[in-house]
N, C-alpha and C positions, 0 to 999 in steps of 0.2 A: 197324610194327606186327606184318607179318607176320614179321618175323626174331624178335621175340621170344616167338613161340607155339613154334618150332622145328618141326623138319619132321615127325618124328614125332607132335605134337601136333595139326598141322590137320586131318588126316583124322579124326581123334576129335571135333575142335570140329565141320566139317560134317556129321558124322551126328548128332551132338547136336542140332544147329540143325534137322535135316531131322524129328528125333522130336520135335521141340518144336512144329515146323510140323504134323506127323501128330496131334499131342495138341490141339493147336489147332480141327484139321480134324474129329477124332472129338467134339470138344467143341461145335462147331456142329452135328453131326449128332445128337448127344445133343439139343440146344435144338430141333431140328428135331422129332426125334419126341415129344419132351415137349409140344411145341405143339400137334402133331396129336392127340396123347392128349387133350388139354384139350379142344381142340375139337372131337373126335369122341366123347368121352363122353356117352351120353345119346341119340343119334343111331342108332334102330333100322338102316339102313341100312350103317353102319359098325362095327356090334358085331364082326362076326367079325374085323376087322382089328386093334381095340384090344390085345388079348393079344399079337398078333405085335408090335406096334409097342412095347409095353411090354418084349419080351424085347429089341428093337431097342436101346430106350433102355438098356437093362442093360448091353449089350455095347458101344456108343459109349463111354458114361461109364468102365466098367471100362478098355477102351482108352486113354482119355484120360489115366486114373491111370499106367496101366501104363508108357505111353510118357513121361509126364513122369520116373517114376523111373528108367527107362532110360538118358534122356537125361542126368541127374543122374549117374547111374553112368559115361557115356560123358565126361562133363566132365572128370571126374577120372583118365582114362586119358590116357598118353603125356606123363605128367611126370617130370622125370628125378629120379632116384633120392636125389641130395643136392646141394649146392653143386659148382658146377664147378671144375675144376681150378685155374683163377687163384684163387679164393676159398680152396682148400684149401692152396696153397702158401705163403699170407701166414700171420707168426704170429699167432696169436690174444692181444692183450692182456687181454681180460674172458673168464672161462670162465662158462658158464652152470650152473645148478643141473644136476643128474642129474635127469630127469624118469622118475617111476616109470612101469611097463607100464599102468596103470588110468589113468592121465592121458592117454598117448599114443591109448589106446582111445577115450577119451572126446572127445579131440579128433579123431580120424576121424571119429568118429560127427558131430559138431556140424558138421564140414565137408561131410559129407554130406547133412546137413540143411540147411544155408545152400544148397549146390546145388539140393536138391529146391526149396527155395523160388524158387530164381533161375528153374529152369526152370519152375515152374509161373506164376510173372509172366508170364516169357517168352512162355508160351502163351496167356494171357490178352490179352497185348500183342498177339499176332497176330490172336486175335478181332475185338480191337475195330479194329484196322486192316482186317481183312476187313470187317466191317460199316460201317465209313466208307466204305471204296471203294465198295462196292455200293451205299451210301445216295447218294453222289456221283455213282454212274454213272446211277441212275434216276432223279435230279434232272435230269441232263444228256440222259436222254430215251433212254439206252444202256441194253438192258434185255435179259436173258438170253433171253426167249420172244419 
């Protein structure tokens, strides 16, 4: 599988996965801030902390979305410009119709949106795996505290 990725595509893929993981971590931090806000609203001793937590919740949610979009952008980098030399040297029997500039633009946008969806799904998968691992460790008696 690593040979099919190509040398110049592998670093972009690793960076994209790192950004998806960062997006998942920001999503978890956002859930933590929202949970604290929900628990602390109405408690007089924590009233001063709620506006700061709301600012943190906005920050973490914004970073989670930005990281997912950047990961989608990085997934598209490092691709070759076209078919390899072996493919272009063979005679083509069937020729495709000419594609207009508008359709290539729409195809590029749809490809990017598909990569955004993949990155969002991967970030949620990282969140679910993290929650499951933490739950399993707590059941086994291994706690963070």
